[in-house]
N, C-alpha and C positions, 0 to 999 in steps of 0.2 A: 351750297350746291357742289357736289364732288365733280372735279374736272380730271382730264387725263393727266395733268401735271401732278395730281395727288397720288397716283398709283404707278407702280413700275410696269413696264411692258409685259413682263411675265405674269404679273397679277391681273393686268387688263385682259390678257388672252385667257387666263384661267376663269375669270369671271364671265367672259363671253361664252366659253365652252359650257360652263354650268348652265347659263341661261339658255343656250341653244339646245342642249340636251333636254331641258324641261319643256321647251317649245315643241320639240319633235315628239316627246312623249304625249303631250296634249293633243297634237295633231293626229297621232295614231291611236287615240282613244277608240275602244270598240264601238262606240256610238257617236263618234265625231264625224266631221264632214267627209272624211275618206270612206266612211261606211254608207254614204247616201247611195241608194239604188235607183231612184227615179225622181223626177221633178214634175209635179202634177198641179195644173192650174184649175182651181175649183170654181164652179158656177152653181146656179140654182138647181140644176138637175143632178140627182144623186149619181155618183160614179163609183165603180168598183175598180180596184187595182190589184194586180197579181201579187204585189209585195206588201200589201196592207190589209188588215181585216176590215170588214164592214163596207158600207156605202157612205161616201163623203159628199158634202155639199156646202155651199156658202151663199147666204141670202141676207135679207135685211136683219135677221137675228144673229148673224155671224156664222162661224163654222160649226157644223154639227156632223155626227157620225151615227149611223144605225148599225149596231152589231148584230150578228147572228146569235141565236140561242146557244149558249155554251161558251161564246167568246167573251172576253173581258179585257179591259185595259186598266192600268193604274196610273194615277196622276197625283204625285205626292203621296198622301195617306189615303186618298179616295180610290175606290174601285168603281169602274165604269162598266155598266151593262146596258143592253138595249139601246135606246136612243139617248144621246147626250149632246148638249149644245155647249161649245167652248166659249161662245160669245165673240165679241169683236176683239181681234188681236191687233195691238198697236204696230205701226210701221217699224220694221226691223226688230220687232219683238217676236216672241214665239213661246209655245208650250210643247212639252214632250211627253205625251202619254206613252206607256210602254206595255208590252206583253212579254211572254217568256222568250221571244226570239228577237225582238227589235224595239226600236224607238221610232215614233212617228211625229216628225216636226210639223206643227201647225203654225204657219207664219204669214206675214204680210209683207210684200215687196212691191214697191211702185204702185200702191193702191190695189194690188191683186192678192187674194188669199191663195195660199199654196199648201200642198202636203208633200213632204219629203221623207219617205221611209228611210230608216238607217238600220243596217244589219251587219253584224260582225263578220259574216262570210262574204261581204262585198269584195269583188275581185280587185277593186281599186285599193282597198285596205290590205288585202292578203298579199298583193304584189308590191306593196310600198316598202322601200328599203332605205328611206332617208332622202334628204335634200342637200345637194352640194352647196357650199358657201365659200366665199373668199376668206382667206386667213384674216383674222381680226387685226386691225392696225389703229393705233391711237389717233393718227392724223385724220381719220374719218369721223371722229367724235368732235363735232364742230360746235363751237360756242356761238350762239345767236341771240336774237332779241325778239320778243313777242310784241307786235304792234296791233292793238285792237282796232277794229272798225268803230266808227261812231255808234253804230248799232249793228247787231248780228245780221248777216245777210243769208237769206235762203238761196242756195245754189243748186241748180238742176244739173245732174250728171247723167251721162249715158251709162249703158250697162253692156256686159258681155252677151246679154240676151237681146236680140234684135227687137226694137220697138219699146223696150222697157226703159223707164226713166226713174231716177232716184232724186230726192230732194234732201240735201244736208244743210244744216245751219252752220255757217262759217263765222266764228267770232272775230277773226283777224288773220294776220299773216305772220310768218316766221321769217325774219331777215337774217342773213348770214353771209359770210365770204368763204369762197373756196378757190384756191390757186390764184389769189389776187383779184378775183371777180366777185361782184355783189349779186346775190340772188334773193328772191322772196317767194315763198310757197304759201298758198292758201291753206289754212288749217281748219279742221273740223273738230267738233267736240269729241273728246275721247271717252273711254269707258269709266274712268274715275274722275271725280270732280276736279276741274281745272286743267286736266290733261288734254292733249291734242292727238288727233289722228291726221296723218298726212298721206295722201295718195299721190304718187309721182312716177314719172318715167325719166330716163336719162339716156346717154349715148350708148349704154350697154344693152338697152331694152331691145329684145328681138335677136340679140347676138348671144351674149353669155347669160343674160337675165331674162325673165319672163316678159314677153312683149307688151302685154296689156297694161300692167302696172305692178308696182310694189307698194307696200305700206309701211309707215314708220310711226311708232308711238313715241310721243314726246311728253316728258313729265311737265307738270305745272311750272310756270315761271317763278323765279324767286322774287323777293320784294322789289328788286330793281327791274324786273321784267326780263331777266336773262334766262335763256333756256340752253339745253344741250341737245343737238340733233345727232344722235349716234347712228350713222348710216351702217355701221357694222351690224345693227339690229334691224335692218330693213328686211322684211319678210314677204313671201308670196301670199296672195289671197287664195281662197279655195278654188277660184276659177283656173288656177294654174294646174290643178290636179283632177278636177271632176267636171264633166259636161253638165252637171246638175246644179251649178252655182248661178247666182244672180248678181255677181260682184259689180260694184260701180266702177266707172272709168274715171281717171283723174280729170280735174278741170283743165281747160286749155292752157292756162298759164303755169301749170305744175310740171313742165318738162325742163330738165336741166340739160343744157347742150354741152355737157362734158361727161366723160365716163366715170360713174360712181362705182368703182371696183371694190365694193364692200357689201356685206350682207349676203342674203341668199341668192343663189343662181337659179336658172331655170331647171325644172325637173326634166326627166327624159322626154323626148319629143313624142307628141301624140296629136290627135286631131284637135282642132280649135274647140275651146270650151263654149258653153252656152247653147246656141242654137236658136232657131226662130220660135217665138211664142205662138202657140196655137191661137187661131182667131176665135 
């Protein structure tokens, strides 16, 4: 496992800037989350939306759309016309049918089926000019240890959307020391096998960093169970940018009562993300 002692400060900063440039480019993708134009909760009654073609519904068969004659969507190599059923979408999964102007995210969040259109001319995307961040510093790349639970624990988390709940599987905790103090953060399964996702707040939250949460990806532990928590790579979730996000909130124990002056700062101020979920 590479540690901060293996690279110079200049190389460390260069590697961070390369990583953050790539992260920013991904965030500003023409059909990424900055391009979302609405958040729509689907039910058994067909609904039409001004920023999506067709009538959408969700019932015992899953999510379906009924397109008007002449309208069509593509999903992979398939062309969709008329009525199409996408089936049941897994929690935190999704499919992205597209047409000539947009992508239409069909997803499931907190047991609810949703539709989120994404358009390259979204004002959120067009007015985005980057996210400020602290200067990278090797002291914030902290060596720690993965401590697995006896068995994974389903953990219920709140959301930026009022009334919505997320359930994440937590395989264990990540233990580490900062400024002579010991900490432990509940870790969730990451996108790649063996990796972790950490949701956390700290003493900068609501001041220089986004109030609701930041997230940190941690690589899989080495053979000894050691990990590196590089807080320089702490990033904002979509709820920091768009009111159409359904981001989870950190578990109660994942607050660090010291300022983590590393990673991404808050975007420009705007109204709180999320909003109440329709009844």
